[in-house]
MITILO-474741 format. One line per 8 residues: number of its first residue (from 1); their letters; for each residue x, y, z of N, C-alpha, C. Coordinates in Angstrom, 3 decimals. Layout:
NUM = A = X:Y:Z:X:Y:Z:X:Y:Z ~ ...
//
This chain:
1 = MSPLYASS = -7.193:-4.647:-13.447:-7.117:-4.281:-12.373:-7.758:-4.447:-11.240 ~ -7.167:-5.426:-10.362:-7.430:-6.279:-9.247:-8.727:-5.765:-8.470 ~ -9.641:-6.399:-7.819:-10.461:-5.797:-6.623:-9.262:-5.113:-5.267 ~ -8.411:-6.223:-5.188:-7.901:-5.677:-4.273:-7.203:-4.301:-4.523 ~ -6.600:-4.021:-5.528:-6.097:-2.190:-6.024:-7.122:-1.565:-6.087 ~ -8.621:-1.960:-6.721:-9.426:-1.224:-6.712:-9.947:-0.372:-5.578 ~ -9.919:-1.447:-5.165:-10.569:-0.729:-3.462:-9.672:-0.571:-2.314 ~ -8.272:-0.544:-2.449:-6.723:0.148:-1.946:-7.211:1.519:-3.013
9 = FYGHTLVV = -7.255:1.695:-4.027:-7.203:3.127:-4.254:-8.437:4.115:-4.291 ~ -10.038:3.583:-3.941:-10.506:4.567:-3.413:-10.820:4.325:-2.041 ~ -9.814:3.342:-1.010:-9.939:3.572:0.357:-11.008:2.949:0.765 ~ -11.416:1.571:0.129:-12.755:1.216:0.933:-12.044:-0.017:1.735 ~ -11.780:0.792:2.944:-11.421:-0.331:3.969:-11.845:-1.704:4.152 ~ -13.156:-1.728:4.305:-13.724:-2.595:4.625:-13.924:-4.106:3.680 ~ -13.548:-3.670:2.529:-13.522:-4.022:1.172:-12.225:-4.622:1.304 ~ -10.989:-4.166:1.069:-10.014:-4.488:1.414:-9.908:-5.659:2.402
17 = RVLLMASQ = -10.418:-5.260:3.455:-10.066:-6.373:4.723:-11.069:-7.636:4.577 ~ -11.778:-7.428:3.879:-12.515:-8.713:3.360:-11.603:-9.404:2.091 ~ -11.194:-8.570:1.346:-10.644:-9.695:0.749:-8.836:-10.147:1.027 ~ -8.915:-10.016:1.966:-7.347:-10.171:2.658:-8.071:-11.843:3.465 ~ -8.976:-11.892:3.534:-9.982:-13.040:4.569:-10.325:-13.753:3.890 ~ -10.366:-13.474:2.179:-11.466:-14.216:1.646:-10.965:-16.041:1.183 ~ -12.215:-16.408:1.348:-12.297:-17.749:1.330:-12.628:-18.168:-0.063 ~ -12.876:-19.181:-0.750:-13.553:-19.738:-2.356:-14.254:-20.802:-1.469
25 = TTGGVRRR = -15.959:-20.365:-2.053:-16.693:-21.628:-2.136:-17.626:-21.586:-3.577 ~ -17.209:-23.407:-3.896:-17.362:-23.392:-4.803:-18.591:-24.698:-4.723 ~ -19.549:-24.998:-5.024:-20.906:-25.847:-5.334:-20.755:-26.165:-3.535 ~ -20.973:-25.241:-2.829:-21.083:-25.518:-1.479:-19.812:-26.023:-0.898 ~ -18.853:-26.290:-1.125:-17.587:-26.516:-0.720:-16.767:-25.817:-0.679 ~ -15.993:-25.704:0.719:-15.449:-24.774:1.374:-14.138:-25.086:0.661 ~ -13.341:-24.299:-0.279:-11.854:-24.880:-0.556:-11.215:-24.104:0.531 ~ -9.927:-24.259:0.532:-8.783:-23.954:1.056:-8.810:-22.075:0.843
33 = PQRADVEA = -8.344:-21.192:1.866:-8.559:-20.209:1.867:-7.298:-19.193:0.489 ~ -7.961:-18.661:0.109:-7.644:-17.916:-1.053:-7.237:-16.069:-1.269 ~ -6.472:-15.830:-0.487:-6.664:-14.596:-0.029:-6.144:-13.806:-1.005 ~ -6.153:-12.149:-1.074:-5.890:-11.813:-2.505:-5.054:-11.504:-2.067 ~ -3.840:-11.299:-3.939:-2.794:-10.915:-3.397:-2.153:-9.473:-3.268 ~ -1.797:-9.058:-2.005:-1.149:-7.935:-1.300:-0.071:-7.541:-2.300 ~ 0.838:-8.024:-3.026:1.851:-7.725:-3.618:1.564:-7.516:-4.965 ~ 0.391:-7.591:-5.538:0.142:-7.284:-7.054:0.387:-6.287:-7.487
41 = RSAEGFTP = 1.242:-5.561:-9.181:1.552:-4.724:-9.138:0.603:-4.517:-10.658 ~ 0.459:-3.300:-10.238:-0.572:-2.469:-11.947:0.752:-2.917:-13.067 ~ 0.473:-1.774:-13.999:1.334:-1.774:-15.079:2.504:-1.028:-14.899 ~ 2.167:0.269:-13.625:3.046:1.474:-13.371:3.947:0.963:-12.270 ~ 3.752:-0.135:-11.783:4.275:-0.820:-10.693:4.158:-0.553:-9.372 ~ 2.467:-0.147:-8.547:2.215:0.117:-7.586:0.905:-1.171:-6.884 ~ 1.717:-1.737:-5.937:1.402:-2.259:-5.282:0.042:-1.640:-4.267 ~ -0.708:-2.821:-3.878:-2.211:-2.030:-3.165:-1.807:-0.930:-2.437
49 = LLIAAQEG = -0.199:-1.195:-1.228:-0.298:-0.305:-0.199:0.242:1.114:-0.943 ~ 0.985:0.744:-2.126:1.496:2.295:-2.555:0.464:2.969:-3.199 ~ -0.779:2.221:-3.548:-1.578:3.457:-4.667:-2.540:3.553:-3.016 ~ -2.755:2.750:-2.280:-3.424:3.557:-0.978:-3.380:4.480:-0.086 ~ -1.390:4.479:-0.187:-0.810:5.243:0.402:-0.862:6.972:-0.611 ~ -0.237:6.581:-1.820:-0.271:7.851:-2.374:-2.107:8.534:-2.619 ~ -3.623:7.950:-2.540:-4.378:8.025:-2.540:-4.770:9.003:-1.008 ~ -3.861:8.597:-0.070:-4.114:9.463:1.932:-5.038:7.938:2.430
57 = HLETVRVL = -5.459:7.312:2.030:-6.195:6.385:2.802:-5.283:5.374:4.144 ~ -5.402:6.286:5.291:-4.551:5.354:6.264:-4.967:4.374:7.275 ~ -6.089:4.579:6.947:-6.618:3.046:7.468:-7.118:2.126:6.649 ~ -6.632:2.214:5.482:-6.564:0.942:4.415:-5.228:0.866:4.552 ~ -4.052:1.653:4.696:-2.608:1.310:4.518:-2.626:0.476:5.797 ~ -3.088:0.885:6.924:-2.684:-0.059:8.371:-3.464:-1.192:7.754 ~ -4.575:-2.005:7.528:-5.499:-2.756:7.230:-4.411:-3.378:5.887 ~ -3.325:-3.431:5.038:-2.848:-3.892:4.418:-2.026:-4.199:5.345
65 = VEEGRASL = -1.114:-3.229:5.742:0.453:-3.508:6.548:0.036:-4.652:7.733 ~ -0.943:-4.484:8.644:-0.857:-5.363:9.674:-1.959:-6.327:9.056 ~ -2.531:-6.518:8.546:-3.440:-7.530:8.195:-2.995:-8.280:6.769 ~ -2.843:-7.318:5.831:-1.922:-7.937:4.647:-0.632:-8.151:4.392 ~ -0.207:-7.980:6.085:1.463:-7.737:5.669:2.232:-7.527:4.407 ~ 1.617:-6.156:4.079:2.170:-5.811:2.587:3.848:-5.174:2.891 ~ 4.027:-5.526:1.515:5.938:-5.233:1.997:5.955:-3.338:1.938 ~ 6.912:-3.150:2.839:7.312:-1.611:3.126:7.971:-1.083:2.174
73 = DAVNNAGA = 8.846:-2.395:1.808:9.851:-1.975:0.800:9.955:-1.577:-0.527 ~ 8.540:-2.062:-1.275:8.006:-2.090:-2.410:8.356:-0.898:-3.181 ~ 8.569:-0.422:-3.991:8.980:0.649:-4.959:7.832:0.092:-6.383 ~ 7.376:1.269:-6.373:6.773:1.426:-8.140:8.071:1.242:-9.369 ~ 7.421:1.359:-10.617:8.555:1.824:-11.957:9.458:2.839:-11.753 ~ 8.531:3.827:-10.950:9.616:5.200:-11.349:10.288:5.465:-10.086 ~ 10.069:4.375:-8.887:11.396:4.078:-7.932:10.749:4.898:-6.391 ~ 9.928:4.899:-6.789:9.096:5.932:-5.608:8.055:4.578:-4.604
81 = NALYWPAY = 8.480:5.079:-3.098:7.939:3.662:-2.323:6.809:4.252:-1.781 ~ 6.634:3.374:-0.517:5.355:3.754:-0.111:5.227:5.488:0.963 ~ 6.196:6.340:1.190:6.251:7.588:1.808:6.427:8.613:0.662 ~ 7.018:7.822:-0.516:6.920:9.187:-1.568:5.902:10.123:-1.842 ~ 5.067:9.810:-1.934:3.320:10.124:-2.210:2.962:11.027:-1.011 ~ 2.980:10.308:0.323:2.229:11.056:1.229:3.249:12.114:1.435 ~ 4.233:12.236:1.540:5.223:13.424:1.618:5.254:14.351:0.747 ~ 4.911:13.925:-0.778:4.684:14.914:-1.744:3.571:16.060:-1.056
89 = FGRLGIMI = 2.330:15.045:-0.853:1.171:15.679:-0.434:1.049:16.192:0.909 ~ 1.885:15.772:1.447:1.801:16.440:2.637:0.503:15.695:3.673 ~ 0.492:14.608:3.661:0.018:13.330:3.867:0.653:12.714:5.332 ~ 0.623:13.720:6.724:1.621:13.490:7.864:1.258:12.273:8.102 ~ 0.087:11.938:8.509:-0.566:10.902:9.085:0.137:9.373:8.612 ~ 0.163:9.504:7.406:0.165:8.338:6.865:1.971:7.976:6.667 ~ 2.754:8.829:6.532:3.832:9.121:7.044:4.658:8.644:7.992 ~ 3.998:9.526:9.217:4.308:8.882:10.513:3.877:7.361:10.851
97 = YLMDKGKK = 2.968:7.042:10.364:2.676:5.642:10.612:3.572:4.541:10.253 ~ 4.017:4.193:8.671:4.919:4.232:7.612:6.138:4.077:8.335 ~ 6.616:5.207:8.524:7.816:5.458:9.424:8.230:4.508:11.114 ~ 7.147:4.311:11.397:6.947:3.754:13.152:7.126:2.262:12.207 ~ 6.345:1.964:11.459:5.809:0.579:10.669:7.599:0.022:10.472 ~ 8.134:0.861:9.665:9.474:0.612:9.003:10.231:1.137:8.986 ~ 11.110:1.067:10.094:12.663:2.113:9.634:13.198:1.509:8.613 ~ 13.262:0.704:7.498:14.124:0.159:7.063:13.394:0.970:5.457
105 = AAEQYHST = 11.889:0.998:5.598:11.247:1.944:4.380:11.432:3.136:4.277 ~ 11.617:3.862:5.753:11.850:5.037:6.411:13.697:5.321:5.503 ~ 14.386:4.574:5.645:15.648:5.068:5.639:15.716:4.652:4.210 ~ 15.260:4.076:3.314:15.407:3.843:1.777:14.724:5.391:1.090 ~ 13.496:5.671:1.943:12.741:6.703:1.488:14.031:7.672:2.242 ~ 14.689:8.485:3.120:15.312:9.091:3.268:16.731:8.984:1.815 ~ 17.438:7.982:1.721:18.262:7.148:0.596:17.862:7.949:-0.935 ~ 16.385:7.333:-1.347:16.692:7.245:-3.105:15.230:8.875:-2.918
113 = QSRRLKHC = 14.582:9.000:-2.354:13.671:10.322:-2.759:13.513:11.855:-1.706 ~ 15.034:11.678:-1.236:15.089:13.190:-0.547:15.002:13.730:-1.717 ~ 15.791:13.760:-2.349:15.894:14.862:-3.616:14.558:14.946:-4.466 ~ 13.931:13.978:-4.814:12.550:14.737:-5.656:11.877:15.331:-4.264 ~ 11.803:15.115:-3.030:11.389:15.910:-1.976:11.835:17.060:-1.929 ~ 13.176:17.426:-2.206:13.758:18.906:-1.741:12.947:19.175:-3.095 ~ 13.014:18.670:-4.631:12.855:19.353:-4.994:11.187:20.053:-5.299 ~ 10.236:19.050:-5.067:8.775:19.710:-5.212:8.901:20.681:-4.070
121 = CR = 9.435:20.423:-2.985:9.156:21.680:-2.277:9.808:22.655:-2.213 ~ 10.310:22.892:-3.177:10.622:24.650:-3.255:10.097:25.261:-3.852
//
């Protein structure tokens, strides 16, 4: 698990922001900026954005999208995108934010996840 993934999971927004801006210093010499990989995946296919959205961390989601330029189109190994888990858990703020930020993500959600959403809301 990467530091960015762990910070996203726990909603440590300031740490996420620092990791996205981090530069590497070795022996007092500042090297080329080395940002955390915002698209790195866990074994289950979760990116930091997907896990932050699943865990309900709106501010962390915002930082990942706006400062980290995280892909709104990412899906995990089960095919769930960033809108699926907030919909499942009723996290309306994250859903509205993601839908405002990415029409394509919203279209993908409606086409590939609506069956799952209908099933879970019965």
